[in-house]
ZAROTOR-728484 format. One line per field, with one value per atom (N, C-alpha, C): x, z, y; residue number from 1. Coordinates in nm, 3 decimals, padded with zeros to 5 digits. Layout:
<rs>
X: c(X_...)
Z: c(Z_...)
Y: c(Y_...)
drenza: c(NUM_...)
</rs>
This chain:
<rs>
X: c(00.084_-00.002_00.086_00.198_00.284_00.340_00.381_00.428_00.326_00.199_00.097_00.063_00.065_00.030_00.146_00.261_00.374_00.363_00.330_00.306_00.188_00.082_-00.042_-00.019_00.046_00.072_00.167_00.276_00.372_00.313_00.245_00.181_00.066_-00.012_-00.120_-00.082_00.023_00.075_00.132_00.203_00.255_00.145_00.041_-00.068_-00.150_-00.162_-00.221_-00.150_-00.017_00.061_00.054_00.076_00.072_-00.061_-00.170_-00.309_-00.349_-00.312_-00.351_-00.281_-00.147_-00.071_-00.116_-00.149_-00.206_-00.331_-00.418_-00.543_-00.531_-00.451_-00.436_-00.341_-00.243_-00.137_-00.110_-00.208_-00.188_-00.076_-00.056_00.050_00.188_00.201_00.330_00.363_00.266_00.285_00.287_00.294_00.300_00.423_00.530_00.648_00.627_00.529_00.496_00.426_00.355_00.283_00.346_00.448_00.511_00.586_00.652_00.718_00.637_00.503_00.411_00.410_00.383_00.369_00.250_00.259_00.171_00.021_-00.008_-00.149_-00.205_-00.122_-00.172_-00.176_-00.085_-00.087_-00.213_-00.253_-00.382_-00.502_-00.508_-00.624_-00.623_-00.504_-00.496_-00.530_-00.478_-00.506_-00.657_-00.723_-00.864_-00.948_-00.897_-00.960_-00.918_-00.794_-00.733_-00.634_-00.510_-00.407_-00.450_-00.507_-00.536_-00.644_-00.747_-00.859_-00.814_-00.727_-00.674_-00.592_-00.502_-00.419_-00.501_-00.605_-00.687_-00.772_-00.817_-00.888_-00.793_-00.666_-00.566_-00.546_-00.547_-00.530_-00.647_-00.768_-00.888_-00.871_-00.830_-00.813_-00.703_-00.597_-00.493_-00.535_-00.618_-00.668_-00.764_-00.844_-00.931_-00.846_-00.736_-00.650_-00.584_-00.547_-00.489_-00.586_-00.712_-00.814_-00.831_-00.846_-00.863_-00.748_-00.624_-00.508_-00.498_-00.538_-00.528_-00.651_-00.761_-00.890_-00.880_-00.861_-00.843_-00.965_-01.084_-01.209_-01.249_-01.177_-01.215_-01.173_-01.249_-01.209_-01.086_-01.035_-00.912_-00.930_-01.044_-01.064_-01.053_-01.086_-01.073_-00.923_-00.846_-00.700_-00.639_-00.688_-00.637_-00.663_-00.785_-00.816_-00.731_-00.718_-00.642_-00.491_-00.439_-00.296_-00.283_-00.377_-00.369_-00.372_-00.461_-00.464_-00.328_-00.272_-00.139_-00.030_-00.038_00.055_00.043_-00.079_-00.104_-00.051_-00.077_-00.032_00.123_00.190_00.333_00.391_00.335_00.385_00.364_00.251_00.225_00.334_00.361_00.462_00.595_00.640_00.767_00.768_00.660_00.664_00.658_00.585_00.557_00.627_00.673_00.750_00.898_00.944_01.082_01.177_01.300_01.398_01.440_01.426_01.461_01.531_01.568_01.641_01.557_01.424_01.334_01.276_01.328_01.274_01.292_01.401_01.421_01.305_01.240_01.128_01.009_00.980_00.873_00.889_01.014_01.043_01.009_01.050_01.019_00.872_00.801_00.651_00.587_00.632_00.580_00.602_00.725_00.758_00.669_00.655_00.563_00.423_00.374_00.233_00.214_00.316_00.308_00.312_00.397_00.400_00.265_00.204_00.078_-00.034_-00.030_-00.126_-00.114_00.008_00.038_-00.010_00.016_-00.030_-00.182_-00.247_-00.398_-00.455_-00.380_-00.433_-00.425_-00.333_-00.318_-00.437_-00.481_-00.602_-00.573_-00.460_-00.427_-00.305_-00.304_-00.183_-00.067_00.046_00.168_00.254_00.223_00.305_00.222_00.283_00.209_00.218_00.135_00.134_00.262_00.339_00.460_00.575_00.565_00.682_00.671)
Z: c(-00.004_-00.001_-00.001_00.072_00.077_-00.064_-00.140_-00.275_-00.364_-00.357_-00.435_-00.405_-00.277_-00.237_-00.274_-00.268_-00.310_-00.458_-00.544_-00.684_-00.711_-00.638_-00.655_-00.615_-00.506_-00.461_-00.551_-00.587_-00.675_-00.817_-00.873_-00.999_-00.987_-00.880_-00.850_-00.836_-00.756_-00.731_-00.859_-00.937_-01.070_-01.156_-01.170_-01.257_-01.202_-01.073_-01.018_-01.062_-01.056_-01.096_-01.240_-01.325_-01.468_-01.522_-01.465_-01.498_-01.472_-01.349_-01.313_-01.402_-01.425_-01.509_-01.655_-01.706_-01.842_-01.853_-01.756_-01.761_-01.744_-01.651_-01.618_-01.717_-01.772_-01.855_-01.983_-02.066_-02.181_-02.275_-02.288_-02.379_-02.335_-02.204_-02.155_-02.194_-02.252_-02.291_-02.442_-02.514_-02.667_-02.705_-02.632_-02.662_-02.663_-02.579_-02.563_-02.686_-02.758_-02.874_-03.006_-03.005_-03.125_-03.198_-03.124_-03.201_-03.254_-03.232_-03.280_-03.429_-03.485_-03.631_-03.677_-03.812_-03.869_-03.857_-03.866_-03.855_-03.721_-03.612_-03.481_-03.467_-03.528_-03.526_-03.595_-03.705_-03.775_-03.686_-03.615_-03.526_-03.417_-03.355_-03.246_-03.291_-03.416_-03.465_-03.501_-03.539_-03.562_-03.439_-03.325_-03.193_-03.135_-03.159_-03.100_-02.997_-03.000_-02.906_-02.762_-02.732_-02.593_-02.546_-02.624_-02.589_-02.576_-02.662_-02.649_-02.521_-02.500_-02.376_-02.250_-02.252_-02.129_-02.110_-02.212_-02.207_-02.153_-02.199_-02.147_-01.993_-01.956_-01.813_-01.733_-01.782_-01.713_-01.698_-01.802_-01.804_-01.697_-01.695_-01.594_-01.451_-01.432_-01.299_-01.253_-01.345_-01.317_-01.281_-01.354_-01.332_-01.194_-01.158_-01.027_-00.915_-00.934_-00.830_-00.811_-00.920_-00.915_-00.844_-00.870_-00.807_-00.657_-00.610_-00.470_-00.384_-00.452_-00.382_-00.322_-00.193_-00.125_-00.126_-00.146_-00.135_-00.268_-00.375_-00.505_-00.518_-00.590_-00.600_-00.688_-00.678_-00.746_-00.899_-00.957_-01.102_-01.150_-01.069_-01.114_-01.128_-01.032_-01.032_-01.154_-01.176_-01.295_-01.427_-01.442_-01.559_-01.572_-01.465_-01.463_-01.498_-01.441_-01.461_-01.611_-01.671_-01.807_-01.900_-01.862_-01.944_-01.937_-01.823_-01.807_-01.884_-01.891_-01.969_-02.113_-02.163_-02.303_-02.328_-02.240_-02.260_-02.262_-02.169_-02.167_-02.290_-02.331_-02.448_-02.573_-02.578_-02.697_-02.697_-02.586_-02.575_-02.626_-02.572_-02.608_-02.754_-02.810_-02.949_-03.047_-03.011_-03.113_-03.089_-02.963_-02.938_-02.968_-02.941_-02.966_-02.851_-02.869_-02.763_-02.749_-02.627_-02.595_-02.462_-02.412_-02.284_-02.169_-02.178_-02.070_-02.093_-02.185_-02.212_-02.089_-02.017_-01.899_-01.801_-01.791_-01.698_-01.747_-01.874_-01.932_-01.922_-01.935_-01.913_-01.775_-01.674_-01.538_-01.509_-01.562_-01.545_-01.609_-01.726_-01.792_-01.702_-01.650_-01.563_-01.439_-01.376_-01.259_-01.292_-01.404_-01.442_-01.476_-01.544_-01.575_-01.443_-01.350_-01.219_-01.148_-01.147_-01.080_-01.149_-01.280_-01.357_-01.323_-01.322_-01.293_-01.149_-01.058_-00.915_-00.918_-00.987_-00.980_-01.072_-01.166_-01.256_-01.192_-01.098_-01.035_-00.953_-00.949_-00.874_-00.727_-00.684_-00.538_-00.525_-00.421_-00.400_-00.373_-00.432_-00.415_-00.303_-00.245_-00.141_-00.017_00.091_00.220_00.268_00.361_00.411_00.497_00.525_00.601_00.512_00.379_00.311_00.173)
Y: c(-00.119_-00.002_00.125_00.123_00.240_00.272_00.167_00.194_00.250_00.197_00.247_00.394_00.423_00.563_00.660_00.609_00.692_00.731_00.632_00.654_00.749_00.719_00.798_00.944_00.972_01.108_01.176_01.107_01.174_01.221_01.118_01.152_01.248_01.233_01.328_01.471_01.496_01.632_01.686_01.606_01.653_01.688_01.609_01.649_01.766_01.782_01.899_02.027_02.022_02.133_02.163_02.062_02.088_02.117_02.054_02.084_02.221_02.265_02.401_02.506_02.480_02.571_02.575_02.453_02.451_02.528_02.514_02.583_02.734_02.775_02.918_02.989_02.920_02.992_02.908_02.890_02.796_02.852_02.982_03.026_02.991_02.965_02.921_02.774_02.703_02.562_02.542_02.648_02.634_02.552_02.560_02.483_02.333_02.293_02.148_02.088_02.174_02.122_02.155_02.241_02.284_02.172_02.073_01.972_01.851_01.862_01.753_01.749_01.630_01.617_01.710_01.748_01.840_01.798_01.672_01.626_01.659_01.645_01.684_01.838_01.909_02.055_02.107_02.044_02.088_02.073_01.959_01.935_02.041_02.064_02.158_02.300_02.334_02.471_02.488_02.375_02.389_02.417_02.355_02.378_02.512_02.552_02.667_02.623_02.676_02.634_02.653_02.769_02.792_02.699_02.676_02.594_02.443_02.398_02.264_02.251_02.346_02.331_02.348_02.427_02.441_02.311_02.249_02.120_02.017_02.018_01.922_01.949_02.077_02.110_02.053_02.063_02.010_01.859_01.793_01.646_01.610_01.685_01.654_01.688_01.786_01.811_01.698_01.644_01.527_01.407_01.384_01.270_01.292_01.412_01.442_01.406_01.452_01.422_01.274_01.202_01.057_00.995_01.034_00.974_00.997_01.118_01.146_01.120_01.092_01.064_00.921_00.911_00.789_00.697_00.761_00.681_00.622_00.647_00.589_00.447_00.363_00.225_00.202_00.083_00.048_00.060_00.032_00.038_00.181_00.282_00.419_00.461_00.411_00.433_00.357_00.242_00.164_00.240_00.298_00.367_00.496_00.572_00.693_00.662_00.559_00.528_00.481_00.416_00.374_00.497_00.592_00.714_00.790_00.791_00.855_00.776_00.648_00.566_00.607_00.617_00.654_00.798_00.887_01.026_01.037_00.972_00.973_00.903_00.792_00.723_00.811_00.881_00.969_01.077_01.136_01.243_01.191_01.074_01.020_00.981_00.932_00.890_01.009_01.110_01.216_01.345_01.371_01.496_01.475_01.348_01.323_01.344_01.320_01.329_01.480_01.526_01.664_01.664_01.784_01.791_01.749_01.751_01.705_01.570_01.493_01.359_01.268_01.280_01.196_01.196_01.318_01.334_01.250_01.255_01.180_01.031_00.983_00.845_00.797_00.881_00.853_00.849_00.946_00.949_00.826_00.792_00.672_00.551_00.533_00.420_00.417_00.534_00.537_00.501_00.549_00.525_00.372_00.311_00.175_00.090_00.126_00.056_00.065_00.183_00.201_00.118_00.121_00.039_-00.102_-00.159_-00.295_-00.334_-00.250_-00.270_-00.286_-00.189_-00.194_-00.303_-00.350_-00.455_-00.596_-00.610_-00.743_-00.770_-00.897_-00.936_-00.924_-00.957_-00.946_-00.853_-00.768_-00.681_-00.775_-00.744_-00.829_-00.781_-00.663_-00.612_-00.593_-00.631_-00.607_-00.466_-00.429_-00.290_-00.267_-00.371_-00.353_-00.312_-00.305_-00.279_-00.265)
drenza: c(1_1_1_2_2_2_3_3_3_4_4_4_5_5_5_6_6_6_7_7_7_8_8_8_9_9_9_10_10_10_11_11_11_12_12_12_13_13_13_14_14_14_15_15_15_16_16_16_17_17_17_18_18_18_19_19_19_20_20_20_21_21_21_22_22_22_23_23_23_24_24_24_25_25_25_26_26_26_27_27_27_28_28_28_29_29_29_30_30_30_31_31_31_32_32_32_33_33_33_34_34_34_35_35_35_36_36_36_37_37_37_38_38_38_39_39_39_40_40_40_41_41_41_42_42_42_43_43_43_44_44_44_45_45_45_46_46_46_47_47_47_48_48_48_49_49_49_50_50_50_51_51_51_52_52_52_53_53_53_54_54_54_55_55_55_56_56_56_57_57_57_58_58_58_59_59_59_60_60_60_61_61_61_62_62_62_63_63_63_64_64_64_65_65_65_66_66_66_67_67_67_68_68_68_69_69_69_70_70_70_71_71_71_72_72_72_73_73_73_74_74_74_75_75_75_76_76_76_77_77_77_78_78_78_79_79_79_80_80_80_81_81_81_82_82_82_83_83_83_84_84_84_85_85_85_86_86_86_87_87_87_88_88_88_89_89_89_90_90_90_91_91_91_92_92_92_93_93_93_94_94_94_95_95_95_96_96_96_97_97_97_98_98_98_99_99_99_100_100_100_101_101_101_102_102_102_103_103_103_104_104_104_105_105_105_106_106_106_107_107_107_108_108_108_109_109_109_110_110_110_111_111_111_112_112_112_113_113_113_114_114_114_115_115_115_116_116_116_117_117_117_118_118_118_119_119_119_120_120_120_121_121_121_122_122_122_123_123_123_124_124_124_125_125_125_126_126_126_127_127_127_128_128_128_129_129_129)
</rs>
């Protein structure tokens, strides 16, 4: 349980920070969508960069809530962690290697670990360690 909560809190606080900042300051995140392939750029431009980034911020705030809400069932955490795995994999595949890629690799690894914890039928770790 301690390992799961460590992952949930770490990812949750990170998404709280990024989600809030995406929503409140979307122009500060233009750098994050600029390296995407043109097909994604066209979709984002049709929506509007600010609207897209603010919607991304809302999604990340929801993920943060799900991760830190102690009362939610395991399946909710499993779904949230799977969405995070998809998001981080998308970033790594389509944004490419940059100076901050190491961070995304770590977030992907944490999200995969959380997903695997939640996907197992029985917890493999005792509350003692």
